TORKOL-4160 file (C-alpha; in steps of 0.2 Angstrom, whole numbers, padded with zeros to 4 digits, m for minus):
471
<pt num="1" X="0845" Y="1181" Z="0293"/>
<pt num="2" X="0852" Y="1198" Z="0296"/>
<pt num="3" X="0867" Y="1201" Z="0306"/>
<pt num="4" X="0853" Y="1211" Z="0319"/>
<pt num="5" X="0842" Y="1199" Z="0321"/>
<pt num="6" X="0855" Y="1186" Z="0324"/>
<pt num="7" X="0863" Y="1197" Z="0336"/>
<pt num="8" X="0844" Y="1202" Z="0344"/>
<pt num="9" X="0835" Y="1184" Z="0347"/>
<pt num="10" X="0822" Y="1190" Z="0356"/>
<pt num="11" X="0811" Y="1200" Z="0342"/>
<pt num="12" X="0812" Y="1183" Z="0335"/>
<pt num="13" X="0804" Y="1174" Z="0351"/>
<pt num="14" X="0790" Y="1188" Z="0351"/>
<pt num="15" X="0785" Y="1183" Z="0332"/>
<pt num="16" X="0785" Y="1166" Z="0333"/>
<pt num="17" X="0775" Y="1168" Z="0347"/>
<pt num="18" X="0764" Y="1179" Z="0338"/>
<pt num="19" X="0762" Y="1169" Z="0324"/>
<pt num="20" X="0758" Y="1155" Z="0334"/>
<pt num="21" X="0746" Y="1164" Z="0344"/>
<pt num="22" X="0737" Y="1169" Z="0327"/>
<pt num="23" X="0737" Y="1149" Z="0323"/>
<pt num="24" X="0729" Y="1147" Z="0340"/>
<pt num="25" X="0714" Y="1157" Z="0337"/>
<pt num="26" X="0711" Y="1155" Z="0321"/>
<pt num="27" X="0709" Y="1137" Z="0326"/>
<pt num="28" X="0699" Y="1141" Z="0341"/>
<pt num="29" X="0686" Y="1152" Z="0330"/>
<pt num="30" X="0686" Y="1136" Z="0319"/>
<pt num="31" X="0680" Y="1126" Z="0332"/>
<pt num="32" X="0667" Y="1140" Z="0339"/>
<pt num="33" X="0661" Y="1141" Z="0321"/>
<pt num="34" X="0661" Y="1120" Z="0321"/>
<pt num="35" X="0650" Y="1120" Z="0337"/>
<pt num="36" X="0638" Y="1132" Z="0332"/>
<pt num="37" X="0635" Y="1125" Z="0315"/>
<pt num="38" X="0634" Y="1108" Z="0325"/>
<pt num="39" X="0621" Y="1118" Z="0336"/>
<pt num="40" X="0612" Y="1127" Z="0324"/>
<pt num="41" X="0610" Y="1110" Z="0314"/>
<pt num="42" X="0604" Y="1101" Z="0332"/>
<pt num="43" X="0592" Y="1114" Z="0334"/>
<pt num="44" X="0586" Y="1113" Z="0316"/>
<pt num="45" X="0580" Y="1095" Z="0318"/>
<pt num="46" X="0575" Y="1097" Z="0335"/>
<pt num="47" X="0562" Y="1111" Z="0327"/>
<pt num="48" X="0560" Y="1102" Z="0312"/>
<pt num="49" X="0554" Y="1086" Z="0324"/>
<pt num="50" X="0544" Y="1098" Z="0336"/>
<pt num="51" X="0533" Y="1106" Z="0322"/>
<pt num="52" X="0531" Y="1089" Z="0313"/>
<pt num="53" X="0524" Y="1080" Z="0325"/>
<pt num="54" X="0509" Y="1070" Z="0328"/>
<pt num="55" X="0509" Y="1073" Z="0346"/>
<pt num="56" X="0509" Y="1091" Z="0356"/>
<pt num="57" X="0521" Y="1099" Z="0363"/>
<pt num="58" X="0521" Y="1112" Z="0377"/>
<pt num="59" X="0534" Y="1121" Z="0389"/>
<pt num="60" X="0527" Y="1131" Z="0403"/>
<pt num="61" X="0536" Y="1141" Z="0415"/>
<pt num="62" X="0537" Y="1140" Z="0434"/>
<pt num="63" X="0522" Y="1152" Z="0434"/>
<pt num="64" X="0511" Y="1139" Z="0422"/>
<pt num="65" X="0514" Y="1151" Z="0410"/>
<pt num="66" X="0516" Y="1144" Z="0391"/>
<pt num="67" X="0534" Y="1148" Z="0383"/>
<pt num="68" X="0530" Y="1135" Z="0368"/>
<pt num="69" X="0518" Y="1124" Z="0360"/>
<pt num="70" X="0520" Y="1113" Z="0343"/>
<pt num="71" X="0508" Y="1116" Z="0329"/>
<pt num="72" X="0501" Y="1099" Z="0332"/>
<pt num="73" X="0489" Y="1109" Z="0345"/>
<pt num="74" X="0480" Y="1117" Z="0330"/>
<pt num="75" X="0474" Y="1100" Z="0321"/>
<pt num="76" X="0471" Y="1093" Z="0339"/>
<pt num="77" X="0462" Y="1106" Z="0348"/>
<pt num="78" X="0459" Y="1120" Z="0337"/>
<pt num="79" X="0469" Y="1135" Z="0343"/>
<pt num="80" X="0486" Y="1142" Z="0334"/>
<pt num="81" X="0502" Y="1141" Z="0343"/>
<pt num="82" X="0501" Y="1158" Z="0347"/>
<pt num="83" X="0482" Y="1158" Z="0353"/>
<pt num="84" X="0487" Y="1144" Z="0364"/>
<pt num="85" X="0503" Y="1156" Z="0373"/>
<pt num="86" X="0490" Y="1169" Z="0377"/>
<pt num="87" X="0476" Y="1158" Z="0387"/>
<pt num="88" X="0478" Y="1155" Z="0404"/>
<pt num="89" X="0483" Y="1138" Z="0407"/>
<pt num="90" X="0468" Y="1135" Z="0419"/>
<pt num="91" X="0456" Y="1140" Z="0406"/>
<pt num="92" X="0463" Y="1127" Z="0394"/>
<pt num="93" X="0455" Y="1114" Z="0402"/>
<pt num="94" X="0440" Y="1108" Z="0415"/>
<pt num="95" X="0444" Y="1111" Z="0434"/>
<pt num="96" X="0445" Y="1095" Z="0439"/>
<pt num="97" X="0461" Y="1093" Z="0427"/>
<pt num="98" X="0469" Y="1108" Z="0431"/>
<pt num="99" X="0469" Y="1102" Z="0449"/>
<pt num="100" X="0477" Y="1088" Z="0445"/>
<pt num="101" X="0490" Y="1098" Z="0435"/>
<pt num="102" X="0492" Y="1110" Z="0452"/>
<pt num="103" X="0496" Y="1095" Z="0463"/>
<pt num="104" X="0510" Y="1086" Z="0452"/>
<pt num="105" X="0520" Y="1104" Z="0452"/>
<pt num="106" X="0517" Y="1104" Z="0470"/>
<pt num="107" X="0525" Y="1087" Z="0473"/>
<pt num="108" X="0537" Y="1090" Z="0462"/>
<pt num="109" X="0543" Y="1106" Z="0471"/>
<pt num="110" X="0542" Y="1097" Z="0486"/>
<pt num="111" X="0555" Y="1083" Z="0481"/>
<pt num="112" X="0565" Y="1100" Z="0475"/>
<pt num="113" X="0564" Y="1108" Z="0492"/>
<pt num="114" X="0567" Y="1090" Z="0498"/>
<pt num="115" X="0582" Y="1087" Z="0488"/>
<pt num="116" X="0573" Y="1071" Z="0481"/>
<pt num="117" X="0572" Y="1077" Z="0463"/>
<pt num="118" X="0576" Y="1067" Z="0451"/>
<pt num="119" X="0580" Y="1075" Z="0433"/>
<pt num="120" X="0574" Y="1061" Z="0421"/>
<pt num="121" X="0558" Y="1057" Z="0431"/>
<pt num="122" X="0542" Y="1058" Z="0421"/>
<pt num="123" X="0527" Y="1058" Z="0425"/>
<pt num="124" X="0508" Y="1053" Z="0414"/>
<pt num="125" X="0491" Y="1062" Z="0419"/>
<pt num="126" X="0477" Y="1060" Z="0410"/>
<pt num="127" X="0470" Y="1076" Z="0407"/>
<pt num="128" X="0454" Y="1085" Z="0398"/>
<pt num="129" X="0457" Y="1098" Z="0388"/>
<pt num="130" X="0444" Y="1111" Z="0378"/>
<pt num="131" X="0446" Y="1111" Z="0362"/>
<pt num="132" X="0439" Y="1127" Z="0350"/>
<pt num="133" X="0425" Y="1122" Z="0347"/>
<pt num="134" X="0418" Y="1118" Z="0364"/>
<pt num="135" X="0421" Y="1101" Z="0363"/>
<pt num="136" X="0432" Y="1091" Z="0377"/>
<pt num="137" X="0445" Y="1080" Z="0374"/>
<pt num="138" X="0455" Y="1069" Z="0381"/>
<pt num="139" X="0475" Y="1068" Z="0380"/>
<pt num="140" X="0488" Y="1054" Z="0388"/>
<pt num="141" X="0502" Y="1071" Z="0396"/>
<pt num="142" X="0521" Y="1065" Z="0398"/>
<pt num="143" X="0529" Y="1079" Z="0410"/>
<pt num="144" X="0545" Y="1081" Z="0415"/>
<pt num="145" X="0556" Y="1096" Z="0423"/>
<pt num="146" X="0565" Y="1108" Z="0413"/>
<pt num="147" X="0583" Y="1113" Z="0422"/>
<pt num="148" X="0593" Y="1126" Z="0418"/>
<pt num="149" X="0614" Y="1121" Z="0416"/>
<pt num="150" X="0616" Y="1122" Z="0435"/>
<pt num="151" X="0600" Y="1109" Z="0437"/>
<pt num="152" X="0588" Y="1121" Z="0444"/>
<pt num="153" X="0569" Y="1121" Z="0440"/>
<pt num="154" X="0561" Y="1132" Z="0429"/>
<pt num="155" X="0549" Y="1126" Z="0422"/>
<pt num="156" X="0540" Y="1111" Z="0413"/>
<pt num="157" X="0540" Y="1101" Z="0396"/>
<pt num="158" X="0523" Y="1090" Z="0392"/>
<pt num="159" X="0521" Y="1079" Z="0378"/>
<pt num="160" X="0502" Y="1078" Z="0375"/>
<pt num="161" X="0495" Y="1061" Z="0365"/>
<pt num="162" X="0475" Y="1062" Z="0360"/>
<pt num="163" X="0470" Y="1046" Z="0369"/>
<pt num="164" X="0450" Y="1049" Z="0364"/>
<pt num="165" X="0447" Y="1036" Z="0355"/>
<pt num="166" X="0457" Y="1023" Z="0366"/>
<pt num="167" X="0446" Y="1029" Z="0381"/>
<pt num="168" X="0428" Y="1029" Z="0373"/>
<pt num="169" X="0434" Y="1009" Z="0368"/>
<pt num="170" X="0440" Y="1008" Z="0385"/>
<pt num="171" X="0424" Y="1014" Z="0392"/>
<pt num="172" X="0414" Y="1004" Z="0379"/>
<pt num="173" X="0425" Y="0988" Z="0383"/>
<pt num="174" X="0420" Y="0993" Z="0404"/>
<pt num="175" X="0401" Y="0993" Z="0399"/>
<pt num="176" X="0400" Y="0979" Z="0391"/>
<pt num="177" X="0413" Y="0969" Z="0404"/>
<pt num="178" X="0400" Y="0977" Z="0416"/>
<pt num="179" X="0384" Y="0971" Z="0407"/>
<pt num="180" X="0395" Y="0953" Z="0405"/>
<pt num="181" X="0396" Y="0953" Z="0425"/>
<pt num="182" X="0379" Y="0957" Z="0428"/>
<pt num="183" X="0373" Y="0944" Z="0415"/>
<pt num="184" X="0385" Y="0931" Z="0423"/>
<pt num="185" X="0380" Y="0934" Z="0441"/>
<pt num="186" X="0362" Y="0939" Z="0439"/>
<pt num="187" X="0357" Y="0925" Z="0428"/>
<pt num="188" X="0344" Y="0913" Z="0435"/>
<pt num="189" X="0354" Y="0899" Z="0423"/>
<pt num="190" X="0368" Y="0891" Z="0430"/>
<pt num="191" X="0384" Y="0899" Z="0423"/>
<pt num="192" X="0401" Y="0894" Z="0426"/>
<pt num="193" X="0418" Y="0895" Z="0419"/>
<pt num="194" X="0431" Y="0879" Z="0419"/>
<pt num="195" X="0448" Y="0878" Z="0412"/>
<pt num="196" X="0446" Y="0865" Z="0397"/>
<pt num="197" X="0460" Y="0853" Z="0401"/>
<pt num="198" X="0456" Y="0847" Z="0418"/>
<pt num="199" X="0439" Y="0856" Z="0420"/>
<pt num="200" X="0445" Y="0865" Z="0436"/>
<pt num="201" X="0432" Y="0880" Z="0441"/>
<pt num="202" X="0438" Y="0897" Z="0441"/>
<pt num="203" X="0420" Y="0907" Z="0444"/>
<pt num="204" X="0403" Y="0900" Z="0446"/>
<pt num="205" X="0387" Y="0912" Z="0447"/>
<pt num="206" X="0374" Y="0913" Z="0459"/>
<pt num="207" X="0362" Y="0905" Z="0446"/>
<pt num="208" X="0377" Y="0890" Z="0449"/>
<pt num="209" X="0373" Y="0890" Z="0468"/>
<pt num="210" X="0355" Y="0889" Z="0468"/>
<pt num="211" X="0353" Y="0875" Z="0455"/>
<pt num="212" X="0365" Y="0864" Z="0460"/>
<pt num="213" X="0369" Y="0870" Z="0479"/>
<pt num="214" X="0388" Y="0872" Z="0477"/>
<pt num="215" X="0395" Y="0888" Z="0484"/>
<pt num="216" X="0412" Y="0895" Z="0476"/>
<pt num="217" X="0420" Y="0890" Z="0492"/>
<pt num="218" X="0414" Y="0870" Z="0487"/>
<pt num="219" X="0421" Y="0869" Z="0471"/>
<pt num="220" X="0433" Y="0885" Z="0466"/>
<pt num="221" X="0448" Y="0876" Z="0463"/>
<pt num="222" X="0443" Y="0860" Z="0459"/>
<pt num="223" X="0443" Y="0851" Z="0444"/>
<pt num="224" X="0428" Y="0840" Z="0438"/>
<pt num="225" X="0437" Y="0825" Z="0443"/>
<pt num="226" X="0438" Y="0829" Z="0461"/>
<pt num="227" X="0421" Y="0838" Z="0461"/>
<pt num="228" X="0411" Y="0829" Z="0447"/>
<pt num="229" X="0392" Y="0837" Z="0447"/>
<pt num="230" X="0390" Y="0827" Z="0429"/>
<pt num="231" X="0375" Y="0813" Z="0432"/>
<pt num="232" X="0384" Y="0805" Z="0417"/>
<pt num="233" X="0402" Y="0807" Z="0410"/>
<pt num="234" X="0397" Y="0803" Z="0396"/>
<pt num="235" X="0387" Y="0819" Z="0394"/>
<pt num="236" X="0407" Y="0830" Z="0399"/>
<pt num="237" X="0414" Y="0820" Z="0384"/>
<pt num="238" X="0401" Y="0826" Z="0372"/>
<pt num="239" X="0403" Y="0844" Z="0378"/>
<pt num="240" X="0421" Y="0843" Z="0376"/>
<pt num="241" X="0423" Y="0834" Z="0358"/>
<pt num="242" X="0409" Y="0847" Z="0353"/>
<pt num="243" X="0420" Y="0862" Z="0357"/>
<pt num="244" X="0436" Y="0856" Z="0350"/>
<pt num="245" X="0429" Y="0851" Z="0336"/>
<pt num="246" X="0417" Y="0868" Z="0333"/>
<pt num="247" X="0423" Y="0880" Z="0347"/>
<pt num="248" X="0406" Y="0880" Z="0353"/>
<pt num="249" X="0390" Y="0868" Z="0360"/>
<pt num="250" X="0373" Y="0872" Z="0359"/>
<pt num="251" X="0357" Y="0866" Z="0366"/>
<pt num="252" X="0368" Y="0850" Z="0374"/>
<pt num="253" X="0354" Y="0840" Z="0387"/>
<pt num="254" X="0366" Y="0833" Z="0401"/>
<pt num="255" X="0363" Y="0827" Z="0417"/>
<pt num="256" X="0371" Y="0835" Z="0434"/>
<pt num="257" X="0371" Y="0830" Z="0451"/>
<pt num="258" X="0368" Y="0843" Z="0465"/>
<pt num="259" X="0376" Y="0845" Z="0481"/>
<pt num="260" X="0365" Y="0832" Z="0492"/>
<pt num="261" X="0364" Y="0820" Z="0476"/>
<pt num="262" X="0349" Y="0823" Z="0468"/>
<pt num="263" X="0350" Y="0821" Z="0448"/>
<pt num="264" X="0344" Y="0840" Z="0440"/>
<pt num="265" X="0344" Y="0840" Z="0420"/>
<pt num="266" X="0350" Y="0855" Z="0410"/>
<pt num="267" X="0350" Y="0863" Z="0392"/>
<pt num="268" X="0370" Y="0868" Z="0391"/>
<pt num="269" X="0376" Y="0879" Z="0379"/>
<pt num="270" X="0396" Y="0882" Z="0380"/>
<pt num="271" X="0410" Y="0892" Z="0371"/>
<pt num="272" X="0429" Y="0892" Z="0371"/>
<pt num="273" X="0435" Y="0909" Z="0380"/>
<pt num="274" X="0455" Y="0912" Z="0381"/>
<pt num="275" X="0460" Y="0919" Z="0396"/>
<pt num="276" X="0479" Y="0924" Z="0398"/>
<pt num="277" X="0483" Y="0910" Z="0386"/>
<pt num="278" X="0474" Y="0896" Z="0393"/>
<pt num="279" X="0458" Y="0890" Z="0385"/>
<pt num="280" X="0443" Y="0890" Z="0398"/>
<pt num="281" X="0426" Y="0884" Z="0393"/>
<pt num="282" X="0410" Y="0896" Z="0397"/>
<pt num="283" X="0394" Y="0886" Z="0402"/>
<pt num="284" X="0379" Y="0894" Z="0404"/>
<pt num="285" X="0365" Y="0881" Z="0409"/>
<pt num="286" X="0346" Y="0882" Z="0409"/>
<pt num="287" X="0339" Y="0870" Z="0423"/>
<pt num="288" X="0324" Y="0858" Z="0410"/>
<pt num="289" X="0322" Y="0847" Z="0427"/>
<pt num="290" X="0303" Y="0853" Z="0428"/>
<pt num="291" X="0301" Y="0852" Z="0407"/>
<pt num="292" X="0311" Y="0835" Z="0411"/>
<pt num="293" X="0299" Y="0827" Z="0422"/>
<pt num="294" X="0282" Y="0835" Z="0414"/>
<pt num="295" X="0289" Y="0824" Z="0398"/>
<pt num="296" X="0293" Y="0807" Z="0405"/>
<pt num="297" X="0275" Y="0810" Z="0417"/>
<pt num="298" X="0267" Y="0814" Z="0397"/>
<pt num="299" X="0277" Y="0799" Z="0390"/>
<pt num="300" X="0270" Y="0789" Z="0403"/>
<pt num="301" X="0253" Y="0793" Z="0402"/>
<pt num="302" X="0255" Y="0792" Z="0384"/>
<pt num="303" X="0261" Y="0774" Z="0386"/>
<pt num="304" X="0246" Y="0771" Z="0399"/>
<pt num="305" X="0234" Y="0777" Z="0385"/>
<pt num="306" X="0240" Y="0767" Z="0372"/>
<pt num="307" X="0237" Y="0751" Z="0383"/>
<pt num="308" X="0222" Y="0757" Z="0386"/>
<pt num="309" X="0216" Y="0758" Z="0369"/>
<pt num="310" X="0227" Y="0742" Z="0363"/>
<pt num="311" X="0227" Y="0732" Z="0378"/>
<pt num="312" X="0212" Y="0723" Z="0385"/>
<pt num="313" X="0211" Y="0730" Z="0403"/>
<pt num="314" X="0206" Y="0712" Z="0411"/>
<pt num="315" X="0216" Y="0701" Z="0404"/>
<pt num="316" X="0231" Y="0709" Z="0401"/>
<pt num="317" X="0231" Y="0704" Z="0383"/>
<pt num="318" X="0230" Y="0714" Z="0366"/>
<pt num="319" X="0214" Y="0719" Z="0361"/>
<pt num="320" X="0205" Y="0715" Z="0344"/>
<pt num="321" X="0209" Y="0732" Z="0337"/>
<pt num="322" X="0227" Y="0727" Z="0337"/>
<pt num="323" X="0223" Y="0708" Z="0332"/>
<pt num="324" X="0217" Y="0714" Z="0313"/>
<pt num="325" X="0232" Y="0726" Z="0311"/>
<pt num="326" X="0246" Y="0712" Z="0315"/>
<pt num="327" X="0238" Y="0701" Z="0307"/>
<pt num="328" X="0239" Y="0712" Z="0289"/>
<pt num="329" X="0257" Y="0714" Z="0292"/>
<pt num="330" X="0259" Y="0695" Z="0297"/>
<pt num="331" X="0250" Y="0690" Z="0281"/>
<pt num="332" X="0259" Y="0702" Z="0270"/>
<pt num="333" X="0276" Y="0695" Z="0277"/>
<pt num="334" X="0270" Y="0675" Z="0275"/>
<pt num="335" X="0265" Y="0683" Z="0255"/>
<pt num="336" X="0283" Y="0690" Z="0253"/>
<pt num="337" X="0294" Y="0680" Z="0261"/>
<pt num="338" X="0284" Y="0663" Z="0259"/>
<pt num="339" X="0285" Y="0661" Z="0278"/>
<pt num="340" X="0272" Y="0647" Z="0285"/>
<pt num="341" X="0258" Y="0657" Z="0298"/>
<pt num="342" X="0246" Y="0650" Z="0310"/>
<pt num="343" X="0231" Y="0657" Z="0318"/>
<pt num="344" X="0223" Y="0650" Z="0334"/>
<pt num="345" X="0203" Y="0654" Z="0340"/>
<pt num="346" X="0202" Y="0652" Z="0357"/>
<pt num="347" X="0185" Y="0650" Z="0366"/>
<pt num="348" X="0179" Y="0645" Z="0384"/>
<pt num="349" X="0166" Y="0631" Z="0384"/>
<pt num="350" X="0150" Y="0634" Z="0393"/>
<pt num="351" X="0155" Y="0649" Z="0400"/>
<pt num="352" X="0137" Y="0659" Z="0400"/>
<pt num="353" X="0133" Y="0644" Z="0412"/>
<pt num="354" X="0150" Y="0648" Z="0425"/>
<pt num="355" X="0143" Y="0667" Z="0424"/>
<pt num="356" X="0125" Y="0662" Z="0427"/>
<pt num="357" X="0131" Y="0651" Z="0443"/>
<pt num="358" X="0144" Y="0662" Z="0450"/>
<pt num="359" X="0142" Y="0679" Z="0444"/>
<pt num="360" X="0150" Y="0689" Z="0432"/>
<pt num="361" X="0164" Y="0692" Z="0447"/>
<pt num="362" X="0170" Y="0675" Z="0446"/>
<pt num="363" X="0170" Y="0676" Z="0428"/>
<pt num="364" X="0180" Y="0690" Z="0427"/>
<pt num="365" X="0195" Y="0680" Z="0438"/>
<pt num="366" X="0196" Y="0665" Z="0425"/>
<pt num="367" X="0197" Y="0676" Z="0411"/>
<pt num="368" X="0210" Y="0685" Z="0422"/>
<pt num="369" X="0217" Y="0669" Z="0424"/>
<pt num="370" X="0215" Y="0661" Z="0407"/>
<pt num="371" X="0225" Y="0678" Z="0399"/>
<pt num="372" X="0241" Y="0672" Z="0410"/>
<pt num="373" X="0240" Y="0654" Z="0404"/>
<pt num="374" X="0238" Y="0658" Z="0387"/>
<pt num="375" X="0254" Y="0671" Z="0390"/>
<pt num="376" X="0264" Y="0657" Z="0398"/>
<pt num="377" X="0262" Y="0645" Z="0383"/>
<pt num="378" X="0268" Y="0657" Z="0370"/>
<pt num="379" X="0286" Y="0663" Z="0363"/>
<pt num="380" X="0291" Y="0679" Z="0362"/>
<pt num="381" X="0289" Y="0683" Z="0343"/>
<pt num="382" X="0267" Y="0675" Z="0345"/>
<pt num="383" X="0254" Y="0688" Z="0347"/>
<pt num="384" X="0237" Y="0684" Z="0360"/>
<pt num="385" X="0223" Y="0695" Z="0359"/>
<pt num="386" X="0208" Y="0693" Z="0369"/>
<pt num="387" X="0194" Y="0694" Z="0353"/>
<pt num="388" X="0181" Y="0698" Z="0364"/>
<pt num="389" X="0171" Y="0691" Z="0376"/>
<pt num="390" X="0178" Y="0673" Z="0382"/>
<pt num="391" X="0185" Y="0672" Z="0364"/>
<pt num="392" X="0204" Y="0673" Z="0361"/>
<pt num="393" X="0216" Y="0673" Z="0346"/>
<pt num="394" X="0234" Y="0671" Z="0343"/>
<pt num="395" X="0244" Y="0672" Z="0330"/>
<pt num="396" X="0261" Y="0662" Z="0326"/>
<pt num="397" X="0271" Y="0668" Z="0312"/>
<pt num="398" X="0284" Y="0656" Z="0305"/>
<pt num="399" X="0273" Y="0643" Z="0312"/>
<pt num="400" X="0267" Y="0628" Z="0304"/>
<pt num="401" X="0251" Y="0620" Z="0307"/>
<pt num="402" X="0261" Y="0606" Z="0314"/>
<pt num="403" X="0268" Y="0616" Z="0325"/>
<pt num="404" X="0253" Y="0627" Z="0331"/>
<pt num="405" X="0245" Y="0610" Z="0333"/>
<pt num="406" X="0257" Y="0606" Z="0349"/>
<pt num="407" X="0255" Y="0624" Z="0354"/>
<pt num="408" X="0237" Y="0624" Z="0354"/>
<pt num="409" X="0235" Y="0606" Z="0366"/>
<pt num="410" X="0246" Y="0615" Z="0377"/>
<pt num="411" X="0235" Y="0628" Z="0379"/>
<pt num="412" X="0222" Y="0617" Z="0382"/>
<pt num="413" X="0227" Y="0606" Z="0396"/>
<pt num="414" X="0234" Y="0621" Z="0405"/>
<pt num="415" X="0217" Y="0629" Z="0403"/>
<pt num="416" X="0208" Y="0612" Z="0408"/>
<pt num="417" X="0220" Y="0610" Z="0423"/>
<pt num="418" X="0217" Y="0629" Z="0430"/>
<pt num="419" X="0207" Y="0624" Z="0449"/>
<pt num="420" X="0195" Y="0638" Z="0450"/>
<pt num="421" X="0186" Y="0641" Z="0468"/>
<pt num="422" X="0171" Y="0652" Z="0466"/>
<pt num="423" X="0165" Y="0645" Z="0482"/>
<pt num="424" X="0173" Y="0641" Z="0498"/>
<pt num="425" X="0175" Y="0622" Z="0496"/>
<pt num="426" X="0173" Y="0620" Z="0480"/>
<pt num="427" X="0184" Y="0617" Z="0465"/>
<pt num="428" X="0180" Y="0621" Z="0446"/>
<pt num="429" X="0188" Y="0617" Z="0432"/>
<pt num="430" X="0183" Y="0625" Z="0414"/>
<pt num="431" X="0188" Y="0619" Z="0395"/>
<pt num="432" X="0191" Y="0628" Z="0380"/>
<pt num="433" X="0189" Y="0624" Z="0361"/>
<pt num="434" X="0202" Y="0630" Z="0350"/>
<pt num="435" X="0204" Y="0628" Z="0329"/>
<pt num="436" X="0217" Y="0633" Z="0321"/>
<pt num="437" X="0224" Y="0633" Z="0300"/>
<pt num="438" X="0241" Y="0637" Z="0292"/>
<pt num="439" X="0237" Y="0655" Z="0281"/>
<pt num="440" X="0234" Y="0650" Z="0264"/>
<pt num="441" X="0245" Y="0659" Z="0248"/>
<pt num="442" X="0236" Y="0677" Z="0245"/>
<pt num="443" X="0223" Y="0671" Z="0253"/>
<pt num="444" X="0210" Y="0686" Z="0260"/>
<pt num="445" X="0211" Y="0690" Z="0279"/>
<pt num="446" X="0193" Y="0688" Z="0283"/>
<pt num="447" X="0192" Y="0674" Z="0272"/>
<pt num="448" X="0207" Y="0664" Z="0283"/>
<pt num="449" X="0199" Y="0669" Z="0300"/>
<pt num="450" X="0182" Y="0664" Z="0297"/>
<pt num="451" X="0189" Y="0648" Z="0289"/>
<pt num="452" X="0200" Y="0648" Z="0306"/>
<pt num="453" X="0183" Y="0650" Z="0316"/>
<pt num="454" X="0174" Y="0637" Z="0307"/>
<pt num="455" X="0186" Y="0624" Z="0315"/>
<pt num="456" X="0184" Y="0631" Z="0333"/>
<pt num="457" X="0165" Y="0629" Z="0332"/>
<pt num="458" X="0167" Y="0613" Z="0326"/>
<pt num="459" X="0177" Y="0607" Z="0339"/>
<pt num="460" X="0160" Y="0612" Z="0350"/>
<pt num="461" X="0150" Y="0605" Z="0341"/>
<pt num="462" X="0160" Y="0587" Z="0341"/>
<pt num="463" X="0160" Y="0589" Z="0360"/>
<pt num="464" X="0168" Y="0602" Z="0365"/>
<pt num="465" X="0187" Y="0600" Z="0377"/>
<pt num="466" X="0197" Y="0599" Z="0360"/>
<pt num="467" X="0208" Y="0604" Z="0348"/>
<pt num="468" X="0202" Y="0604" Z="0328"/>
<pt num="469" X="0211" Y="0609" Z="0311"/>
<pt num="470" X="0210" Y="0603" Z="0292"/>
<pt num="471" X="0214" Y="0586" Z="0289"/>
């Protein structure tokens, strides 16, 4: 250090100050350059994001003039960003969508004026836009205010997403749901939705009310135990079991109890549906009560017809047509299993004399009573027939001639003990000749019947009122 500098310290101090300031400036310049580079990098990333995003980003000023549109606008709407910037916003969409934008901007300005604005608040709008080819597309747009460094509102930023497909699906779903609602509520069938677990009713239609008489107030919220409409609880058990196994049940015939206690019949189809994560049953039941009653009436009619064709109207015994069918069955069984079989042929003695004396009406009364006598003398396994006129036949399966003789004698005695009063104050008795025999293995059917018939006539020749059999 020179003597001049040592004796004059102020210039030295200034030198140090200058160097420090130079370093500070260099440092400041470096920080500023780093800040600029960081900002540039951030802006580059943001611009890369905007230029490659799938959605459409738009910025507008306070006069709703477009200041920026992302390149994705061309893919979605067909316009280039430059074309879009040159279009007035009211020309870009149908009037209804434009009015919604104006309303939204007005509301935001009112909040701004009232000091109630939230800088981070965004609004979601569903807007229709014109595409370049003239078609209309629906975009869901999230709108947020753009502010300067002092927080003043300078415009708006919008981010739009194509929801046309979603809207079509929603409209399709809405139409489907509307069709379901119409079908549900207007169907003439009884339709109801019940919870699977306990059968709680959650919905019924008018058809349910018309058929069963219950209203929504009666039944909604009640379980099948609290408000049981099932005529037979086993029917519901079948339904639930089928649903748990296959998820659906078709054409299950079930009985239902109406509100006034009557029983009606339905043909039900059901399937499992999910409502808010809970399994429910959708039931569709067609009222088949009238059909069921017609079927029952037809069955009764058929039964009556069969009885008329197989049962003798007067004695209520089977007729001779059934006799030969059953006898064939019993002789086949006897041959196959080597079981005994006995046949009786019975004929009232001198019945023509009775009819001539008292008339056919009184004679019919006798035949009717004889039919009852024969029935009460037989076992459940035996078969009795009116063979014709005053003649009867009886088939005794698994019966020997010895046992057949006991039954034949019982019938003869019971008939003889019956008292008839064809005229007032006059009691009359009738008698019967009976022939019987045991079936011979492989014997021809007609030969067997003829053999027994001859034994019956042999009894008549021997004096009547007797049982005749082979010795």
